[in-house]
ROSE-255999 format. One line per 4 residues: number of its first residue (from 1); their letters; for each residue y, z, x of C-alpha. Coordinates in steps of 0.1 Angstrom, whole numbers. Layout:
BEGIN
NUM) A) Y,Z,X  ...
# end
This chain:
BEGIN
1) MMSA) 2691,2536,654  2719,2524,630  2709,2514,595  2726,2505,563
5) FTLL) 2722,2541,551  2736,2556,583  2766,2533,582  2774,2538,545
9) FAAA) 2770,2576,547  2791,2579,579  2818,2556,564  2818,2576,531
13) LLSI) 2826,2608,551  2852,2590,572  2868,2574,541  2879,2609,530
17) VLHR) 2903,2610,559  2917,2576,550  2927,2586,514  2963,2576,505
21) SFWL) 2961,2551,533  2964,2513,531  2933,2510,553  2909,2526,530
25) KPFA) 2899,2496,509  2897,2472,539  2876,2498,557  2852,2501,527
29) LVTL) 2849,2463,524  2842,2459,562  2816,2487,559  2798,2471,530
33) GASF) 2798,2437,549  2784,2453,580  2757,2472,560  2747,2439,544
37) FYTL) 2739,2425,579  2720,2457,589  2699,2454,558  2693,2417,565
41) SGAS) 2680,2426,600  2655,2449,583  2668,2482,597  2652,2512,579
45) VMLG) 2665,2547,572  2643,2557,602  2634,2591,587  2600,2605,578
49) GFST) 2590,2594,542  2612,2563,541  2604,2527,548  2615,2493,536
53) NEHS) 2597,2462,522  2607,2428,510  2614,2439,475  2637,2468,485
57) KLFE) 2653,2448,512  2663,2420,488  2677,2445,462  2696,2464,489
61) LILE) 2713,2431,498  2722,2425,461  2734,2461,458  2758,2457,488
65) IVLF) 2772,2425,473  2778,2442,439  2794,2473,455  2817,2450,475
69) AYVL) 2829,2436,442  2834,2471,428  2856,2481,458  2876,2448,454
73) NESE) 2882,2458,418  2891,2494,426  2926,2509,431  2917,2546,432
77) DTTI) 2909,2561,466  2885,2587,452  2864,2561,434  2862,2539,466
81) TQTL) 2848,2569,485  2824,2578,458  2812,2541,457  2803,2544,494
85) FLGA) 2784,2576,488  2766,2560,458  2756,2531,481  2742,2554,507
89) SSVL) 2722,2574,482  2709,2542,465  2696,2528,498  2679,2561,505
93) LLQA) 2662,2561,471  2651,2524,474  2634,2532,507  2617,2565,496
97) ETLL) 2579,2564,501  2568,2600,496  2572,2622,465  2595,2646,485
101) SFVI) 2617,2619,498  2619,2603,463  2630,2636,447  2656,2643,473
105) SFES) 2670,2608,471  2669,2608,433  2688,2641,430  2713,2628,456
109) LSLI) 2720,2598,434  2722,2620,403  2747,2643,421  2769,2615,432
113) SVVL) 2768,2601,396  2780,2634,382  2808,2637,409  2818,2601,400
117) VSFI) 2826,2609,364  2842,2642,372  2874,2624,382  2889,2632,349
121) KTKE) 2923,2620,335  2918,2622,297  2901,2643,271  2876,2615,264
125) QAEG) 2866,2613,301  2862,2651,302  2838,2649,271  2818,2621,287
129) AVKM) 2815,2640,320  2804,2672,304  2777,2655,284  2764,2638,315
133) FIAG) 2765,2671,335  2745,2689,307  2719,2660,305  2716,2658,343
137) SLAT) 2711,2696,346  2684,2695,320  2667,2665,336  2667,2682,370
141) GILF) 2651,2713,355  2624,2692,339  2618,2673,371  2612,2705,391
145) LGLV) 2590,2719,364  2568,2688,368  2568,2692,406  2555,2728,401
149) FYVM) 2526,2716,380  2519,2688,404  2517,2711,434  2497,2737,414
153) GGGV) 2471,2710,408  2468,2702,445  2494,2676,449  2510,2670,483
157) LLAP) 2548,2664,485  2548,2649,519  2527,2619,508  2529,2591,482
161) LSAD) 2522,2602,446  2485,2605,441  2470,2581,415  2437,2600,414
165) SSLF) 2448,2634,401  2436,2666,385  2446,2678,351  2476,2699,363
169) MSIG) 2487,2671,386  2486,2646,357  2506,2670,334  2531,2674,362
173) VFIM) 2535,2636,367  2541,2630,329  2567,2659,329  2584,2643,359
177) LASL) 2585,2609,341  2601,2625,311  2629,2638,333  2633,2604,350
181) FYKL) 2636,2587,317  2668,2606,312  2683,2584,340  2668,2552,325
185) TIVP) 2682,2562,290  2648,2558,273  2647,2571,237  2647,2601,229
189) FHGW) 2664,2609,263  2693,2584,256  2719,2604,237  2741,2614,266
193) ALDT) 2745,2578,278  2759,2565,245  2789,2588,248  2792,2590,286
197) YALV) 2792,2552,291  2818,2547,264  2841,2577,272  2844,2577,310
201) RHSH) 2864,2551,328  2848,2517,324  2843,2510,361  2825,2543,364
205) AGLL) 2803,2534,335  2795,2502,353  2784,2521,384  2763,2544,362
209) SGVA) 2746,2519,339  2747,2488,362  2740,2502,396  2725,2537,394
213) KTVA) 2702,2528,365  2687,2497,382  2682,2515,415  2664,2543,397
217) ALAI) 2643,2519,377  2630,2501,408  2624,2533,427  2606,2550,398
221) FKIF) 2583,2519,394  2576,2518,431  2565,2555,432  2549,2560,398
225) SPFI) 2532,2526,390  2500,2534,408  2496,2566,387  2504,2547,355
229) LEHI) 2479,2520,364  2452,2546,371  2458,2563,337  2465,2531,317
233) EFSM) 2444,2541,287  2468,2570,279  2501,2557,295  2501,2522,280
237) PLLA) 2503,2532,243  2528,2559,251  2551,2537,272  2547,2508,248
241) TLAI) 2559,2530,219  2589,2542,239  2598,2507,249  2597,2494,213
245) VTMT) 2617,2524,199  2643,2521,228  2650,2484,225  2650,2484,187
249) LGNV) 2673,2515,183  2697,2502,210  2701,2468,194  2703,2481,158
253) LALF) 2730,2506,166  2750,2480,185  2752,2458,154  2773,2484,136
257) SKNI) 2797,2493,163  2833,2480,167  2841,2496,200  2833,2472,228
261) AKIL) 2823,2500,253  2800,2515,227  2784,2481,221  2777,2478,259
265) SYSS) 2764,2513,259  2739,2505,231  2730,2473,248  2723,2493,280
269) VAHA) 2698,2514,260  2682,2483,246  2678,2468,281  2661,2501,292
273) GYIL) 2634,2492,266  2630,2457,282  2627,2472,317  2600,2496,303
277) VAFV) 2579,2466,294  2572,2461,331  2559,2497,333  2536,2490,303
281) AVKS) 2524,2457,319  2517,2474,353  2482,2459,355  2498,2424,357
285) SFAS) 2505,2411,392  2538,2399,379  2551,2434,368  2566,2442,402
289) DGIL) 2584,2409,404  2594,2412,368  2612,2445,372  2629,2431,404
293) YMSI) 2641,2400,386  2653,2422,357  2671,2446,379  2689,2419,399
297) AYIF) 2700,2402,366  2711,2435,351  2731,2448,380  2752,2416,380
301) MQSG) 2758,2412,343  2763,2449,334  2786,2454,363  2806,2423,354
305) AFLL) 2809,2432,318  2821,2468,324  2845,2458,352  2860,2432,330
309) LDIL) 2864,2458,302  2881,2480,328  2906,2453,336  2913,2446,299
313) KKNY) 2918,2483,290  2940,2490,321  2962,2460,317  2961,2452,279
317) NIKS) 2948,2484,263  2919,2465,248  2892,2488,234  2879,2474,201
321) LEDI) 2868,2440,186  2902,2439,169  2920,2443,202  2901,2415,219
325) KGLG) 2910,2388,194  2925,2357,210  2916,2366,245  2903,2331,250
329) VHKP) 2938,2316,242  2960,2339,263  2936,2349,291  2911,2321,295
333) ILAF) 2898,2331,329  2891,2367,318  2876,2354,286  2853,2330,306
337) FFTL) 2840,2358,329  2834,2381,299  2817,2354,279  2794,2345,308
341) QLLS) 2782,2380,313  2777,2385,275  2756,2353,273  2735,2365,302
345) LAGI) 2730,2399,286  2719,2380,255  2693,2361,276  2707,2326,273
349) PLLA) 2689,2301,296  2703,2291,330  2717,2326,334  2702,2356,353
353) GFLG) 2696,2376,321  2673,2349,307  2652,2347,339  2650,2385,342
357) KAVV) 2636,2389,306  2614,2358,311  2595,2372,341  2592,2407,325
361) FYAG) 2579,2392,293  2555,2369,312  2541,2400,329  2535,2415,295
365) VDAG) 2517,2384,283  2496,2383,315  2486,2419,308  2475,2410,273
369) LWWL) 2504,2427,256  2515,2396,235  2524,2419,206  2548,2439,227
373) VLIA) 2564,2408,241  2568,2394,205  2586,2425,195  2608,2423,226
377) LLNS) 2616,2386,219  2626,2395,183  2648,2423,197  2664,2399,222
381) ALSV) 2671,2375,194  2687,2403,174  2709,2412,203  2724,2377,202
385) AYYA) 2742,2386,170  2764,2413,184  2771,2394,216  2780,2363,196
389) WIIK) 2802,2385,174  2823,2396,204  2826,2360,216  2837,2350,181
393) HIYF) 2866,2375,183  2875,2362,218  2878,2325,209  2880,2320,171
397) DESK) 2902,2348,157  2940,2351,156  2954,2366,187  2962,2403,190
401) IKDV) 2971,2402,227  3006,2403,241  3011,2374,264  3022,2395,294
405) LISI) 3018,2380,329  3000,2405,351  2988,2398,386  2952,2409,392
409) PLPL) 2939,2387,421  2914,2411,437  2896,2420,404  2894,2383,396
413) IAQG) 2877,2377,430  2853,2406,421  2845,2389,388  2839,2356,406
417) ILAA) 2814,2373,429  2795,2389,400  2796,2356,379  2783,2337,409
421) GTIF) 2754,2361,411  2747,2358,374  2746,2320,377  2728,2317,410
425) FGIF) 2699,2340,399  2697,2321,367  2692,2287,383  2682,2291,419
429) AGTV) 2665,2325,420  2631,2309,428  2644,2297,462  2651,2333,472
433) L) 2625,2354,454
# end
């Protein structure tokens, strides 16, 4: 039976043949459109250890919309093919039910992520790719070490993760979580991301931080939340500490950066801390919805911001705050899209970022973690400063941009799709969720 995974994977293989052909981008767009309707119909991967539910189905639909925008924005054949592979592995991971299917899917997503950044054109991109490869290799080793402990303790790979576990199984699960936190860029496993996101091509950074991270967050919560809930006395203080350190460090470091990609990288680390609040508040019935809301908001606004930065660097060589001065005067449409996503990242009401944080924070309050939510709110308020600083340079500083007319219709359509998602899920999300 055909499913979104089967279609995306087959199309990714076929797209290799279509390289250097006019038909590659239309083929990829049609594939993503068709996979959207297969997902809407509820078609599953149809393999042992995989199944779909309403949460994963909704996020798969969002994923396919966002990847459609990425392909619209893209001009490089290799990246289009890799985007299709990333979509296939993401669907696989979202539908994983057993520990074995989760590990296979997670490593597939990690491998595609490494291949994505290995398309190197500059020394900076090479440095970012190498750092990601080293971090990914280390994380994989730790993950398999955790699996060894889990199996030694009596764990079964062809079943969901056991919540009621022996000592060796528990040790194995916490080791596995440490490796998975590399992908989520949780402190102290965040170092690679700060450089990788800033050094690789910005559209690739968007796929890594906006797409792969959110898919991983949802899948990790789905598989590991029963275990975290069962061991809440130990896991809650540990995860709460990691959440506080992660969001605070990310926001503080962003305040002192002048490189826009670096600021978005630090912001990504801070948002990992907000996402971790849902893990800490796992005993709340709102935690599952909270991480779903947060992931939907984040995939739209992070993708929009990095793709916009990709347009600005490619066409106007804009990298720093100095370079972006006067964007609102000379390129008002680009400035509007960038400002919208920055405001959403800051958590301004009526945008998806606000709603995502609101539901996660509500889950924290419902779980009795008001002190953690207060710290998160203070961090969110702190983040407004550096987002507002970028907006100030865009609209209120003397222009540094050469007024060159460049036609970029498809990337603007992609920005329109991502902006629509940010607005819709900030105002009308309740009608869907």
